[in-house]
N, C-alpha and C positions, 0 to 999 in steps of 0.2 A: 943406225943413228938413234941416240938417246933422246927420249921425249922430255921436254922441259915442263915442269909443273909449276904453275904460278899459284901461290898461296895468298889469299887475302888476309891482310894483317888488320886485326880489329883494334880499335882504340882502347887502351888499357883502362882509361877513366870510365868509358862507357861500359866496358866489361865489369868493372868493379861495382858500379851502381846498378847494373842490371842483374846482379847476382841474387838469387833467392836466399842463399846463405846469409848475405848481408841483411836481408829483411828480417830473418829469424833472430840474428844477433841484436839488431836494433830494437826489435820488439821486446826481447828479453831485458835489455838494458833499460828501456822505457818503463817496463813493468816493475823492475827492481827499484828504479828511481821513484815511481809513483807510490810504491809501498813505503819507502823511506819518507816521502813527503806526507803520507798519511799518518805514520807512526810518530814522526817528529813534529811537534807543534809549529805552525807557521804564523808569522806576524806577532800579535800581541802576546800570545802564550809562550813565545820562544824564550823570553827573558827569564821567567820563573823556572822553566824547564832547564835552561842552561846553568842556572845556579846550582841545581841538584847534581849536575854531571861533574862538576869540578872544573878548574880553570884550563887544564891542558886539553881535555877532550872538547870542552866548549870552544876553545880557540881553533881547534881543527875543524869542527863543524861550521863555525862562522866563516872560516877561510874557504870552505867548500860551498858556502852559500846554502846549506841545508835547512836553515831557518827561514829562508824565503826562496825555496828551490825553484818554484815555477816562474820566477822572474830573473833567474841567473842566466848568464850568457851561455854556459855549457849546456843547460837544458834546452834553451832555444835552438842552439846549434844541433843538438841531438834530434829535435823534432824537424828541423830543416833538412837534415840528412835523410830521415825517414820519408819526408815528403818527396825529396828528389829521387830517392830509391823507388818509391811507388810509381812516380811518373815515368821514370826510365824503364822500369819493368813492364809497365803497361804499353808503352810505345814499342819496346823490343818484341813483345809477343803479339802485337796487333796484326801483322801480316798473316801469320799462320792462322790466327783466329778468324780473320776475315775470309781466308781461303776456305776454311771449313764451313763458314756461314754462307758464302755465295755459291759454292759448288752444288750442282744438281746432277746426280748420276743418271745414266740412261734408263728409260723404262724397261727395256728388253734385256736387262742383265740376267745372267743365268746363275751367278754365284748365290744370291739369296735363296734360290730354290733347290740348291744342292742339299741332299740329305734332309729334305723337308718332311716332317712327321705326317703320317697319313691323315691325322685328324685336322690338318690345316687345309685340306682340299675336299671337294665333293664333286659328284657327277650330276649333270643336268641333261635331261632328255629333251633338249630343244635345239634349234638351229644356232650356229655360231654367232650370226649377226644379231639375232634376237636376244641371245644371252648377253652379248657385249653391250647392246643398247641399254638393257635393264640394269646391268651392273654399273655402267658408267653414269647413268642417270641417278642411281642411288648414291654413288660416291661423290658426285658433284654437289649433292645436297648436304654433304657432311664436310667436305674439304674445299678450301678456298681456291686452290690451284691444283690441276691435274695435268701431268704430261702423259701422253699416250703414243703408242706405236702399234700399227696394225699390219699384219701380213695375211696371206691366204688361209693360214691354219692357226694363227695365234694373234691375240690382242693383248698388249701389255700396258699397264697403267701404273703410274708412280705418284705417290702423295707423301707429304711430310707434315710434321707438327713440331712446334717448339724450337725453331731455328734460333730464336733469340736467346735460348738458354746458354749458348756459347759465351754470351757477354755477362753472365751472372757474376763472375769474379771481378769484372770491370766495375760493376755497380758497387761491390764491396770496396774496391780500391777508391772509387769516387767518394763513398761514404767516409772512409778514413781521411781522405784529403779534406772533405768538408769540415770534419771535426777538428783537424789540425788547423785549418784556416780560421775556424772559430776561436780556437785557443790563441792563435797569434793575434787576432783582432782584439780579443779581451786583454791580452798581455800588454799590447802596445797602445791601444786606444781607450781601454777601460780604466776605471779607478775605483778605489775603496776609500771611503772617508767617514767622518762622524761629525756631529754637531749637537750642541746642547741649546735648546730653545726654552727660554723662560715663558711661563704661561702669560699670554697676552702680548708677547713680543714676536718679531719676525726677523729672519736672517736671509741673506742671499749668498753666503759663503760657507763652505765646509772646510774642515781640516783633513788633509790626506794622511793616511796612516803611514805611507811610505815617504820618507823625507820630511814629514811634519810640515809640509807646505800648505798654503791655502789655495782654494779653487773657487772661482765665481761660478755659480750655477746658471746664471742667465735668467733666473726668476727668483721670487721670494717665497719662503715657507713660513707660515705663521701658526703658532700654537694657540688656538682659541680657548681650549679647555683641556685640563689633564685631571683624570680621576684614577684613584687606586683603591682597591678593596683588599682587606686583610683577613686572614684566618684568625681564629681565636688565639693561636700561638703567637701572633704578631707577624708571621711571614706573609709576604704579598701574595694575594690570590689572583688578581687580575689588574693590569693597568692599561689605560686606554688614552690615546691622544686624539683629540679632534683638531685636525690641521686643515689649513686653507692654503691654496697655491695662488700666488698673485703674479701677474705679468704686467710690467710697467705700472705698478700700483693698483691694478684692477684685479679684483678677485675673479678667478675663472673656474675654480673647482674646490669643493669641500669633501674631505674623506675622513673616515674613522680608521685609526691605526692601532692594531693590537699585536701582541706577541704571536709570532707564527702566521700573521695575516698582513703581509707587506702591501704597500700601495706603490703605484708607478705613475710618474708624471714626466713627460718629455724624455723618455728613455732612461730616467734615473729611478731606481727602486729604493724605497725607504723602508727600513725595518725598525720596529720598536725594540731597543736594546737595553735601555736603563732609564733611571729617573733619579731625582734627588730634590733637595730644597736649597734655595738661596735666600739670603736676607732680603726683607722688604725695605721700605723707605721710612718706617716708623719704629720707634722704640719707647718703652715705658721705663722712666727713670724715677728714682726716689732720691731727693736731696736732703741731707741732714746736716745740721750745723754742729759745732764743737760739742764735746761731751757734756759741757756745763749747761747746754740747752737741749731741750727735748723736742723742738719743733722739727717737723718733717714735711716735705712737700712732694707729692707724687704727680708727675707730669707725663703727658704723652707728647713726644717731640718728633717732628718730621725732619728728615735728613736735610741739612743745609739751611733750615729756617731758624733764625735767632729767637731766643726765649730769654726774657728778663729774669735775673736771679731773684729769689723771694725777698732778699734783703736790699734790693735796689743797688747792689754794689757794682753791677755791670750786667752783661748778657752772655749767654753761651749758645752754642749750636753743636749739632752732631756733624762732624766733618767726614766721617767714614763709618761704615757698618761692615763687620766681617762675621761670617758664620762660624769660622774656626781660625782664630788669629793665633799664630805661633803654636798651633796644636794644643791650645789651652782653652778651647771652647769659644762660644760667642762673645764678641766684644764690640764696643763702639769707641770711636775717637772723639773725645770732647775737646772743643776749643772754647776757652773762656777769655773774654776781653773785659778788663776792668774799666771803670769810669775814667781812670787816668791813662787809658790807652795801652796798658800792659796786657799782653796776650800769653796764655798758658795752654799747652796741649798735652793731653795725657789719655791713656787707654783705660777703659773701665770694663772689667770682665764680669760675666754673669756668675761664674764660679769663683768669686773673689776670695772667700774664706778658704776654700779648698786649695787654691793656688798658694795662699800665704802659708798654709800648713805644709804643703808639699815642698815649697822653696822658701824656707825662712829667710827673712831679711831682703828678699828680692825687691820689695816695694821701696825700701830705703836706698838700696843700691842703684836702682834705676827709677828715677823720679817720673819718667814718662809712663811707668806702669803703676803709679801711685794714684789711687782714686781720690786721695785727699791733697793733691798737689796745689789746689787753690783754696787757701784758708779763708774762712773757717768751715768750708763746705766739704762734705764727703759724698761722692756720687755712687749710686747703686743701680745696677742694670737688672731690672725685674724680668723683662720679656722684650722680644722684638718680633715684628711681623716677618713672615716668611712666605715664599712662593715656591710652588713646584716648578721644576724644569723637566722636560722630556729629553732623553738622550736617544738620538736617531742615528742609525747607520745608513749611509747613502752609498749605493753601488751603481755603477754603469758598466755593462758588459755587452758591447755591440756584437760579440761573437756568438751569443746564445742562440739566435735564429739559425745560424749555420750549424751549430751543434745539433739542434733538434732536427733540422733537415737531414743532416748526416746520419743520425740514428734511424730515421724513417727509411732512408735509402739503404742503409745496412740491412734492415729487416727484409726489405724487398730483395736485395741482392742475395742474402742467405737463402731465402725461399726459392729464388730462381736457380741458384747454384746447386742446392741439395734436393729439391723436390721436382724441378722441371727437367725435362730431358728432350733431346732432339731425336724424334722417332721418324724413321723412314719406312714406308710401307709400299710394297709392290703387290699388285693383283694381276694374275695371268689367267686369261681365258683361252684354252687351247682345245682343238678338235682331236678326239681320240676315237678308237674303234667302238668303245662302249657308249660314247656320247661326248658331251662337252664338259671338260674338267675346269673347275674354278679353283685356283690356288691362291692362298694369302701368305705372304712372307714379310719379314721386316727386320730391322735392327735398330738399336738405340745406344747412345753414348753412356747411359746410366739407367738404373732401375729396370733390369731385364724381366723381372717378375711382372711389373706393371705392363711392359710391352707384351708379354705373353698373354696376359688377360685381355688386353685390347685386341690383339689379333684373333683370339678365340671368339670374342664378342662380335667382331666384324665378320668373321666367317659364318657365325650363326645367323647374323642379320641378312647376309647375302643368301644363305641357304633358304631363309624364310621367304625370300622373294619368289622362289619357285615352288613353294609348298602349295598344295591344293587349298 
């Protein structure tokens, strides 16, 4: 009669994700993707880089999302597959690992003592019981747990060290999972943004780099003071922002922010990234009348504040101040209202003569750019107040603690995996014709040289117990 054999059918999905080959392939793909993400500029620098590549290649890279690779769907799916693969591999191999961890062999095994070198044993001229007592007392001072078996002629003892070394690769798996979890948290819950704060002002909103949306911080950031030092060549040497953090209008913390010295507040890290100037609220103007008259008046005018014309024909005010209007330099918008109620608005540029020479006839063609639009006066912009603003980069990445914890666990896991070993040691005390023989044997799952040194050291210590 033929015997029927039942074969257990494994789940193909489980077999696929428990494959070590899949792990190797995924790690290679992640490594190649990370290299591409390092070589190809991400975020702001991508636009300039794409211009140098040409339209066709740039279109392909944009379609693949390589200019913002770490936020693409395919890269997140790749990390998710690697995470699932590590979890399934760990679960799949756990039963066999637990079996090796929990098993304890018999103390009276003969196999470890087969072909034992002569140097691993010695003869004692004492009684069997006395020798066993002294040996066991010494071993119990060095090992936490000892299993023993005693017969009329033999006493066998078993000890072990480093059973937990079987879980070293699980620590490495756990560390990779922690790093991946940190990456997912940073990708989904973190943000990168920027904000410009004028000296003396405060903001509670930043602009996100992705999507150009705005985000409320939940607190205010105020720039109390901004200072910059320059080299003799004119290049910036150091710039510093003195900033305060306010919660519900109340100042709770003051910090100094420098390049490469970020500050953190409520999980948001601020970096000093740039600086610049913005127009203030005052400008110095010179008003001259028609060419037949030589009278001039120099006035310091505040934004929005009306000032009477020197000839009492009406009043004017500065309606707007721009640091770089139409890419033609500093300019102010003058609004003049005559006594008859007629109002005229026109722009006055600081580089008035240079603009006239560069664009001949532009003042006549566009009256709103003509500084002499209100007769008989011609307005001249001498100078304007300016204020520094500090450009801050604001980032929040809740996954950073998980990444650091994962790195620490990985170091521990590698140490346990490569430097720790499970060492099993047997000591046999047996009666022979010439006396009592004490033999030391053992095995280890790795580092046999270290085991050999330990057995030799243990044998010498035991032999020293019986020396005069």
